[in-house]
mmCIF file of the N, C-alpha and C atoms, coordinates in Angstrom:
data_MODEL
# 
_entry.id   MODEL 
# 
loop_
_atom_site.group_PDB 
_atom_site.id 
_atom_site.type_symbol 
_atom_site.label_atom_id 
_atom_site.label_alt_id 
_atom_site.label_comp_id 
_atom_site.label_asym_id 
_atom_site.label_entity_id 
_atom_site.label_seq_id 
_atom_site.pdbx_PDB_ins_code 
_atom_site.Cartn_x 
_atom_site.Cartn_y 
_atom_site.Cartn_z 
_atom_site.occupancy 
_atom_site.B_iso_or_equiv 
_atom_site.pdbx_formal_charge 
_atom_site.auth_seq_id 
_atom_site.auth_comp_id 
_atom_site.auth_asym_id 
_atom_site.auth_atom_id 
_atom_site.pdbx_PDB_model_num 
ATOM 1   N N  . UNK A 1 1  ? 138.360 139.520 118.021 1.00 0.00 ? 1  UNK A N  1 
ATOM 2   C CA . UNK A 1 1  ? 137.174 139.003 118.689 1.00 0.00 ? 1  UNK A CA 1 
ATOM 3   C C  . UNK A 1 1  ? 136.346 140.181 119.224 1.00 0.00 ? 1  UNK A C  1 
ATOM 4   N N  . UNK A 1 2  ? 135.061 140.146 118.931 1.00 0.00 ? 2  UNK A N  1 
ATOM 5   C CA . UNK A 1 2  ? 134.146 141.187 119.401 1.00 0.00 ? 2  UNK A CA 1 
ATOM 6   C C  . UNK A 1 2  ? 133.946 141.065 120.909 1.00 0.00 ? 2  UNK A C  1 
ATOM 7   N N  . UNK A 1 3  ? 133.940 142.176 121.615 1.00 0.00 ? 3  UNK A N  1 
ATOM 8   C CA . UNK A 1 3  ? 133.723 142.211 123.059 1.00 0.00 ? 3  UNK A CA 1 
ATOM 9   C C  . UNK A 1 3  ? 132.414 142.946 123.319 1.00 0.00 ? 3  UNK A C  1 
ATOM 10  N N  . UNK A 1 4  ? 131.783 142.628 124.438 1.00 0.00 ? 4  UNK A N  1 
ATOM 11  C CA . UNK A 1 4  ? 130.478 143.176 124.772 1.00 0.00 ? 4  UNK A CA 1 
ATOM 12  C C  . UNK A 1 4  ? 130.487 143.733 126.180 1.00 0.00 ? 4  UNK A C  1 
ATOM 13  N N  . UNK A 1 5  ? 129.546 144.633 126.428 1.00 0.00 ? 5  UNK A N  1 
ATOM 14  C CA . UNK A 1 5  ? 129.412 145.302 127.718 1.00 0.00 ? 5  UNK A CA 1 
ATOM 15  C C  . UNK A 1 5  ? 127.964 145.174 128.167 1.00 0.00 ? 5  UNK A C  1 
ATOM 16  N N  . UNK A 1 6  ? 127.757 145.006 129.465 1.00 0.00 ? 6  UNK A N  1 
ATOM 17  C CA . UNK A 1 6  ? 126.406 144.927 130.031 1.00 0.00 ? 6  UNK A CA 1 
ATOM 18  C C  . UNK A 1 6  ? 126.093 146.253 130.710 1.00 0.00 ? 6  UNK A C  1 
ATOM 19  N N  . UNK A 1 7  ? 124.914 146.755 130.443 1.00 0.00 ? 7  UNK A N  1 
ATOM 20  C CA . UNK A 1 7  ? 124.426 147.962 131.106 1.00 0.00 ? 7  UNK A CA 1 
ATOM 21  C C  . UNK A 1 7  ? 123.269 147.563 132.004 1.00 0.00 ? 7  UNK A C  1 
ATOM 22  N N  . UNK A 1 8  ? 123.359 147.917 133.282 1.00 0.00 ? 8  UNK A N  1 
ATOM 23  C CA . UNK A 1 8  ? 122.312 147.603 134.257 1.00 0.00 ? 8  UNK A CA 1 
ATOM 24  C C  . UNK A 1 8  ? 121.443 148.834 134.473 1.00 0.00 ? 8  UNK A C  1 
ATOM 25  N N  . UNK A 1 9  ? 120.140 148.616 134.522 1.00 0.00 ? 9  UNK A N  1 
ATOM 26  C CA . UNK A 1 9  ? 119.223 149.743 134.717 1.00 0.00 ? 9  UNK A CA 1 
ATOM 27  C C  . UNK A 1 9  ? 119.075 150.130 136.176 1.00 0.00 ? 9  UNK A C  1 
ATOM 28  N N  . UNK A 1 10 ? 119.335 149.221 137.106 1.00 0.00 ? 10 UNK A N  1 
ATOM 29  C CA . UNK A 1 10 ? 119.104 149.536 138.523 1.00 0.00 ? 10 UNK A CA 1 
ATOM 30  C C  . UNK A 1 10 ? 120.099 150.546 139.069 1.00 0.00 ? 10 UNK A C  1 
ATOM 31  N N  . UNK A 1 11 ? 121.315 150.528 138.559 1.00 0.00 ? 11 UNK A N  1 
ATOM 32  C CA . UNK A 1 11 ? 122.312 151.477 139.053 1.00 0.00 ? 11 UNK A CA 1 
ATOM 33  C C  . UNK A 1 11 ? 123.063 152.173 137.914 1.00 0.00 ? 11 UNK A C  1 
ATOM 34  N N  . UNK A 1 12 ? 122.549 152.028 136.690 1.00 0.00 ? 12 UNK A N  1 
ATOM 35  C CA . UNK A 1 12 ? 123.141 152.660 135.500 1.00 0.00 ? 12 UNK A CA 1 
ATOM 36  C C  . UNK A 1 12 ? 124.630 152.368 135.367 1.00 0.00 ? 12 UNK A C  1 
ATOM 37  N N  . UNK A 1 13 ? 125.047 151.149 135.698 1.00 0.00 ? 13 UNK A N  1 
ATOM 38  C CA . UNK A 1 13 ? 126.457 150.799 135.607 1.00 0.00 ? 13 UNK A CA 1 
ATOM 39  C C  . UNK A 1 13 ? 126.771 150.139 134.274 1.00 0.00 ? 13 UNK A C  1 
ATOM 40  N N  . UNK A 1 14 ? 128.025 150.267 133.882 1.00 0.00 ? 14 UNK A N  1 
ATOM 41  C CA . UNK A 1 14 ? 128.538 149.633 132.680 1.00 0.00 ? 14 UNK A CA 1 
ATOM 42  C C  . UNK A 1 14 ? 129.629 148.664 133.107 1.00 0.00 ? 14 UNK A C  1 
ATOM 43  N N  . UNK A 1 15 ? 129.529 147.417 132.641 1.00 0.00 ? 15 UNK A N  1 
ATOM 44  C CA . UNK A 1 15 ? 130.502 146.399 133.019 1.00 0.00 ? 15 UNK A CA 1 
ATOM 45  C C  . UNK A 1 15 ? 131.809 146.566 132.250 1.00 0.00 ? 15 UNK A C  1 
ATOM 46  N N  . UNK A 1 16 ? 132.766 145.774 132.626 1.00 0.00 ? 16 UNK A N  1 
ATOM 47  C CA . UNK A 1 16 ? 133.995 145.651 131.856 1.00 0.00 ? 16 UNK A CA 1 
ATOM 48  C C  . UNK A 1 16 ? 133.690 144.831 130.603 1.00 0.00 ? 16 UNK A C  1 
ATOM 49  N N  . UNK A 1 17 ? 134.443 145.006 129.519 1.00 0.00 ? 17 UNK A N  1 
ATOM 50  C CA . UNK A 1 17 ? 134.220 144.217 128.302 1.00 0.00 ? 17 UNK A CA 1 
ATOM 51  C C  . UNK A 1 17 ? 134.413 142.721 128.559 1.00 0.00 ? 17 UNK A C  1 
ATOM 52  N N  . UNK A 1 18 ? 133.600 141.899 127.875 1.00 0.00 ? 18 UNK A N  1 
ATOM 53  C CA . UNK A 1 18 ? 133.667 140.436 128.026 1.00 0.00 ? 18 UNK A CA 1 
ATOM 54  C C  . UNK A 1 18 ? 133.201 139.783 126.742 1.00 0.00 ? 18 UNK A C  1 
ATOM 55  N N  . UNK A 1 19 ? 133.405 138.467 126.632 1.00 0.00 ? 19 UNK A N  1 
ATOM 56  C CA . UNK A 1 19 ? 132.933 137.762 125.446 1.00 0.00 ? 19 UNK A CA 1 
ATOM 57  C C  . UNK A 1 19 ? 131.425 137.541 125.546 1.00 0.00 ? 19 UNK A C  1 
ATOM 58  N N  . UNK A 1 20 ? 130.808 137.167 124.443 1.00 0.00 ? 20 UNK A N  1 
ATOM 59  C CA . UNK A 1 20 ? 129.351 137.071 124.386 1.00 0.00 ? 20 UNK A CA 1 
ATOM 60  C C  . UNK A 1 20 ? 128.796 136.014 125.341 1.00 0.00 ? 20 UNK A C  1 
ATOM 61  N N  . UNK A 1 21 ? 129.482 134.888 125.488 1.00 0.00 ? 21 UNK A N  1 
ATOM 62  C CA . UNK A 1 21 ? 128.985 133.839 126.386 1.00 0.00 ? 21 UNK A CA 1 
ATOM 63  C C  . UNK A 1 21 ? 128.916 134.330 127.826 1.00 0.00 ? 21 UNK A C  1 
ATOM 64  N N  . UNK A 1 22 ? 129.949 135.022 128.258 1.00 0.00 ? 22 UNK A N  1 
ATOM 65  C CA . UNK A 1 22 ? 129.979 135.564 129.615 1.00 0.00 ? 22 UNK A CA 1 
ATOM 66  C C  . UNK A 1 22 ? 128.897 136.634 129.787 1.00 0.00 ? 22 UNK A C  1 
ATOM 67  N N  . UNK A 1 23 ? 128.722 137.476 128.780 1.00 0.00 ? 23 UNK A N  1 
ATOM 68  C CA . UNK A 1 23 ? 127.718 138.540 128.854 1.00 0.00 ? 23 UNK A CA 1 
ATOM 69  C C  . UNK A 1 23 ? 126.312 137.961 128.961 1.00 0.00 ? 23 UNK A C  1 
ATOM 70  N N  . UNK A 1 24 ? 126.002 136.962 128.147 1.00 0.00 ? 24 UNK A N  1 
ATOM 71  C CA . UNK A 1 24 ? 124.678 136.335 128.187 1.00 0.00 ? 24 UNK A CA 1 
ATOM 72  C C  . UNK A 1 24 ? 124.429 135.697 129.543 1.00 0.00 ? 24 UNK A C  1 
ATOM 73  N N  . UNK A 1 25 ? 125.417 135.013 130.086 1.00 0.00 ? 25 UNK A N  1 
ATOM 74  C CA . UNK A 1 25 ? 125.285 134.379 131.398 1.00 0.00 ? 25 UNK A CA 1 
ATOM 75  C C  . UNK A 1 25 ? 124.990 135.413 132.485 1.00 0.00 ? 25 UNK A C  1 
ATOM 76  N N  . UNK A 1 26 ? 125.708 136.534 132.453 1.00 0.00 ? 26 UNK A N  1 
ATOM 77  C CA . UNK A 1 26 ? 125.498 137.572 133.464 1.00 0.00 ? 26 UNK A CA 1 
ATOM 78  C C  . UNK A 1 26 ? 124.107 138.197 133.336 1.00 0.00 ? 26 UNK A C  1 
ATOM 79  N N  . UNK A 1 27 ? 123.671 138.451 132.098 1.00 0.00 ? 27 UNK A N  1 
ATOM 80  C CA . UNK A 1 27 ? 122.341 139.032 131.898 1.00 0.00 ? 27 UNK A CA 1 
ATOM 81  C C  . UNK A 1 27 ? 121.264 138.065 132.394 1.00 0.00 ? 27 UNK A C  1 
ATOM 82  N N  . UNK A 1 28 ? 121.437 136.777 132.147 1.00 0.00 ? 28 UNK A N  1 
ATOM 83  C CA . UNK A 1 28 ? 120.479 135.782 132.645 1.00 0.00 ? 28 UNK A CA 1 
ATOM 84  C C  . UNK A 1 28 ? 120.441 135.790 134.168 1.00 0.00 ? 28 UNK A C  1 
ATOM 85  N N  . UNK A 1 29 ? 121.590 135.904 134.809 1.00 0.00 ? 29 UNK A N  1 
ATOM 86  C CA . UNK A 1 29 ? 121.637 135.965 136.277 1.00 0.00 ? 29 UNK A CA 1 
ATOM 87  C C  . UNK A 1 29 ? 120.976 137.234 136.796 1.00 0.00 ? 29 UNK A C  1 
ATOM 88  N N  . UNK A 1 30 ? 121.223 138.364 136.152 1.00 0.00 ? 30 UNK A N  1 
ATOM 89  C CA . UNK A 1 30 ? 120.563 139.606 136.557 1.00 0.00 ? 30 UNK A CA 1 
ATOM 90  C C  . UNK A 1 30 ? 119.050 139.476 136.414 1.00 0.00 ? 30 UNK A C  1 
ATOM 91  N N  . UNK A 1 31 ? 118.602 138.848 135.315 1.00 0.00 ? 31 UNK A N  1 
ATOM 92  C CA . UNK A 1 31 ? 117.167 138.668 135.093 1.00 0.00 ? 31 UNK A CA 1 
ATOM 93  C C  . UNK A 1 31 ? 116.539 137.860 136.225 1.00 0.00 ? 31 UNK A C  1 
ATOM 94  N N  . UNK A 1 32 ? 117.217 136.821 136.686 1.00 0.00 ? 32 UNK A N  1 
ATOM 95  C CA . UNK A 1 32 ? 116.714 136.004 137.799 1.00 0.00 ? 32 UNK A CA 1 
ATOM 96  C C  . UNK A 1 32 ? 116.589 136.831 139.075 1.00 0.00 ? 32 UNK A C  1 
ATOM 97  N N  . UNK A 1 33 ? 117.417 137.879 139.189 1.00 0.00 ? 33 UNK A N  1 
ATOM 98  C CA . UNK A 1 33 ? 117.374 138.765 140.361 1.00 0.00 ? 33 UNK A CA 1 
ATOM 99  C C  . UNK A 1 33 ? 116.386 139.913 140.169 1.00 0.00 ? 33 UNK A C  1 
ATOM 100 N N  . UNK A 1 34 ? 115.735 139.954 139.000 1.00 0.00 ? 34 UNK A N  1 
ATOM 101 C CA . UNK A 1 34 ? 114.785 141.022 138.717 1.00 0.00 ? 34 UNK A CA 1 
ATOM 102 C C  . UNK A 1 34 ? 115.441 142.322 138.290 1.00 0.00 ? 34 UNK A C  1 
ATOM 103 N N  . UNK A 1 35 ? 116.685 142.250 137.837 1.00 0.00 ? 35 UNK A N  1 
ATOM 104 C CA . UNK A 1 35 ? 117.423 143.430 137.405 1.00 0.00 ? 35 UNK A CA 1 
ATOM 105 C C  . UNK A 1 35 ? 117.418 143.469 135.881 1.00 0.00 ? 35 UNK A C  1 
ATOM 106 N N  . UNK A 1 36 ? 116.868 144.558 135.307 1.00 0.00 ? 36 UNK A N  1 
ATOM 107 C CA . UNK A 1 36 ? 116.877 144.715 133.865 1.00 0.00 ? 36 UNK A CA 1 
ATOM 108 C C  . UNK A 1 36 ? 118.280 145.100 133.421 1.00 0.00 ? 36 UNK A C  1 
ATOM 109 N N  . UNK A 1 37 ? 118.801 144.397 132.447 1.00 0.00 ? 37 UNK A N  1 
ATOM 110 C CA . UNK A 1 37 ? 120.117 144.709 131.890 1.00 0.00 ? 37 UNK A CA 1 
ATOM 111 C C  . UNK A 1 37 ? 120.110 144.348 130.419 1.00 0.00 ? 37 UNK A C  1 
ATOM 112 N N  . UNK A 1 38 ? 121.027 144.923 129.692 1.00 0.00 ? 38 UNK A N  1 
ATOM 113 C CA . UNK A 1 38 ? 121.120 144.606 128.277 1.00 0.00 ? 38 UNK A CA 1 
ATOM 114 C C  . UNK A 1 38 ? 122.568 144.642 127.820 1.00 0.00 ? 38 UNK A C  1 
ATOM 115 N N  . UNK A 1 39 ? 122.813 143.978 126.701 1.00 0.00 ? 39 UNK A N  1 
ATOM 116 C CA . UNK A 1 39 ? 124.152 143.826 126.151 1.00 0.00 ? 39 UNK A CA 1 
ATOM 117 C C  . UNK A 1 39 ? 124.318 144.768 124.964 1.00 0.00 ? 39 UNK A C  1 
ATOM 118 N N  . UNK A 1 40 ? 125.440 145.454 124.932 1.00 0.00 ? 40 UNK A N  1 
ATOM 119 C CA . UNK A 1 40 ? 125.794 146.287 123.791 1.00 0.00 ? 40 UNK A CA 1 
ATOM 120 C C  . UNK A 1 40 ? 127.236 145.965 123.397 1.00 0.00 ? 40 UNK A C  1 
ATOM 121 N N  . UNK A 1 41 ? 127.617 146.381 122.211 1.00 0.00 ? 41 UNK A N  1 
ATOM 122 C CA . UNK A 1 41 ? 128.997 146.193 121.781 1.00 0.00 ? 41 UNK A CA 1 
ATOM 123 C C  . UNK A 1 41 ? 129.929 147.046 122.638 1.00 0.00 ? 41 UNK A C  1 
ATOM 124 N N  . UNK A 1 42 ? 131.182 146.681 122.651 1.00 0.00 ? 42 UNK A N  1 
ATOM 125 C CA . UNK A 1 42 ? 132.155 147.450 123.428 1.00 0.00 ? 42 UNK A CA 1 
ATOM 126 C C  . UNK A 1 42 ? 132.217 148.894 122.933 1.00 0.00 ? 42 UNK A C  1 
ATOM 127 N N  . UNK A 1 43 ? 132.161 149.097 121.623 1.00 0.00 ? 43 UNK A N  1 
ATOM 128 C CA . UNK A 1 43 ? 132.230 150.463 121.103 1.00 0.00 ? 43 UNK A CA 1 
ATOM 129 C C  . UNK A 1 43 ? 131.014 151.284 121.529 1.00 0.00 ? 43 UNK A C  1 
ATOM 130 N N  . UNK A 1 44 ? 129.828 150.678 121.530 1.00 0.00 ? 44 UNK A N  1 
ATOM 131 C CA . UNK A 1 44 ? 128.628 151.388 121.995 1.00 0.00 ? 44 UNK A CA 1 
ATOM 132 C C  . UNK A 1 44 ? 128.720 151.670 123.495 1.00 0.00 ? 44 UNK A C  1 
ATOM 133 N N  . UNK A 1 45 ? 129.221 150.720 124.257 1.00 0.00 ? 45 UNK A N  1 
ATOM 134 C CA . UNK A 1 45 ? 129.404 150.930 125.696 1.00 0.00 ? 45 UNK A CA 1 
ATOM 135 C C  . UNK A 1 45 ? 130.366 152.070 125.982 1.00 0.00 ? 45 UNK A C  1 
ATOM 136 N N  . UNK A 1 46 ? 131.428 152.149 125.195 1.00 0.00 ? 46 UNK A N  1 
ATOM 137 C CA . UNK A 1 46 ? 132.379 153.250 125.364 1.00 0.00 ? 46 UNK A CA 1 
ATOM 138 C C  . UNK A 1 46 ? 131.722 154.579 125.031 1.00 0.00 ? 46 UNK A C  1 
ATOM 139 N N  . UNK A 1 47 ? 130.876 154.597 124.009 1.00 0.00 ? 47 UNK A N  1 
ATOM 140 C CA . UNK A 1 47 ? 130.171 155.829 123.648 1.00 0.00 ? 47 UNK A CA 1 
ATOM 141 C C  . UNK A 1 47 ? 129.234 156.249 124.780 1.00 0.00 ? 47 UNK A C  1 
ATOM 142 N N  . UNK A 1 48 ? 128.507 155.280 125.336 1.00 0.00 ? 48 UNK A N  1 
ATOM 143 C CA . UNK A 1 48 ? 127.560 155.575 126.406 1.00 0.00 ? 48 UNK A CA 1 
ATOM 144 C C  . UNK A 1 48 ? 128.250 155.965 127.710 1.00 0.00 ? 48 UNK A C  1 
ATOM 145 N N  . UNK A 1 49 ? 129.440 155.459 127.936 1.00 0.00 ? 49 UNK A N  1 
ATOM 146 C CA . UNK A 1 49 ? 130.117 155.744 129.205 1.00 0.00 ? 49 UNK A CA 1 
ATOM 147 C C  . UNK A 1 49 ? 130.464 157.218 129.351 1.00 0.00 ? 49 UNK A C  1 
ATOM 148 N N  . UNK A 1 50 ? 130.434 157.968 128.268 1.00 0.00 ? 50 UNK A N  1 
ATOM 149 C CA . UNK A 1 50 ? 130.697 159.397 128.328 1.00 0.00 ? 50 UNK A CA 1 
ATOM 150 C C  . UNK A 1 50 ? 129.495 160.205 128.768 1.00 0.00 ? 50 UNK A C  1 
ATOM 151 N N  . UNK A 1 51 ? 128.325 159.562 128.911 1.00 0.00 ? 51 UNK A N  1 
ATOM 152 C CA . UNK A 1 51 ? 127.127 160.282 129.329 1.00 0.00 ? 51 UNK A CA 1 
ATOM 153 C C  . UNK A 1 51 ? 126.950 160.176 130.834 1.00 0.00 ? 51 UNK A C  1 
ATOM 154 N N  . UNK A 1 52 ? 126.248 161.128 131.393 1.00 0.00 ? 52 UNK A N  1 
ATOM 155 C CA . UNK A 1 52 ? 126.011 161.138 132.837 1.00 0.00 ? 52 UNK A CA 1 
ATOM 156 C C  . UNK A 1 52 ? 124.928 160.139 133.238 1.00 0.00 ? 52 UNK A C  1 
ATOM 157 N N  . UNK A 1 53 ? 123.882 160.043 132.423 1.00 0.00 ? 53 UNK A N  1 
ATOM 158 C CA . UNK A 1 53 ? 122.773 159.149 132.739 1.00 0.00 ? 53 UNK A CA 1 
ATOM 159 C C  . UNK A 1 53 ? 122.363 158.413 131.472 1.00 0.00 ? 53 UNK A C  1 
ATOM 160 N N  . UNK A 1 54 ? 121.639 157.318 131.647 1.00 0.00 ? 54 UNK A N  1 
ATOM 161 C CA . UNK A 1 54 ? 121.145 156.535 130.534 1.00 0.00 ? 54 UNK A CA 1 
ATOM 162 C C  . UNK A 1 54 ? 119.652 156.724 130.422 1.00 0.00 ? 54 UNK A C  1 
ATOM 163 N N  . UNK A 1 55 ? 119.160 156.832 129.220 1.00 0.00 ? 55 UNK A N  1 
ATOM 164 C CA . UNK A 1 55 ? 117.729 156.989 128.996 1.00 0.00 ? 55 UNK A CA 1 
ATOM 165 C C  . UNK A 1 55 ? 117.153 155.634 128.598 1.00 0.00 ? 55 UNK A C  1 
ATOM 166 N N  . UNK A 1 56 ? 116.746 154.846 129.600 1.00 0.00 ? 56 UNK A N  1 
ATOM 167 C CA . UNK A 1 56 ? 116.232 153.508 129.350 1.00 0.00 ? 56 UNK A CA 1 
ATOM 168 C C  . UNK A 1 56 ? 114.895 153.536 128.620 1.00 0.00 ? 56 UNK A C  1 
ATOM 169 N N  . UNK A 1 57 ? 114.213 154.675 128.581 1.00 0.00 ? 57 UNK A N  1 
ATOM 170 C CA . UNK A 1 57 ? 112.924 154.750 127.888 1.00 0.00 ? 57 UNK A CA 1 
ATOM 171 C C  . UNK A 1 57 ? 113.089 154.535 126.393 1.00 0.00 ? 57 UNK A C  1 
ATOM 172 N N  . UNK A 1 58 ? 114.271 154.755 125.859 1.00 0.00 ? 58 UNK A N  1 
ATOM 173 C CA . UNK A 1 58 ? 114.516 154.546 124.437 1.00 0.00 ? 58 UNK A CA 1 
ATOM 174 C C  . UNK A 1 58 ? 114.501 153.068 124.076 1.00 0.00 ? 58 UNK A C  1 
ATOM 175 N N  . UNK A 1 59 ? 114.566 152.200 125.066 1.00 0.00 ? 59 UNK A N  1 
ATOM 176 C CA . UNK A 1 59 ? 114.566 150.763 124.824 1.00 0.00 ? 59 UNK A CA 1 
ATOM 177 C C  . UNK A 1 59 ? 113.168 150.219 124.658 1.00 0.00 ? 59 UNK A C  1 
ATOM 178 N N  . UNK A 1 60 ? 112.162 150.948 125.078 1.00 0.00 ? 60 UNK A N  1 
ATOM 179 C CA . UNK A 1 60 ? 110.787 150.442 125.066 1.00 0.00 ? 60 UNK A CA 1 
ATOM 180 C C  . UNK A 1 60 ? 110.151 150.650 123.722 1.00 0.00 ? 60 UNK A C  1 
# 
């Protein structure tokens, strides 16, 4: 089963891996709070977790 990770832009945090339904629900809740977040695969999240900062400008 594929697992997903949420990355939040407000504090550059990476969540624990979760299933897609849980990830979508959390992103929707963050959106209601005005927090930009996005879902990536667990492997991409692991790759990103090795960096010091995230470049959110690449998303635009």
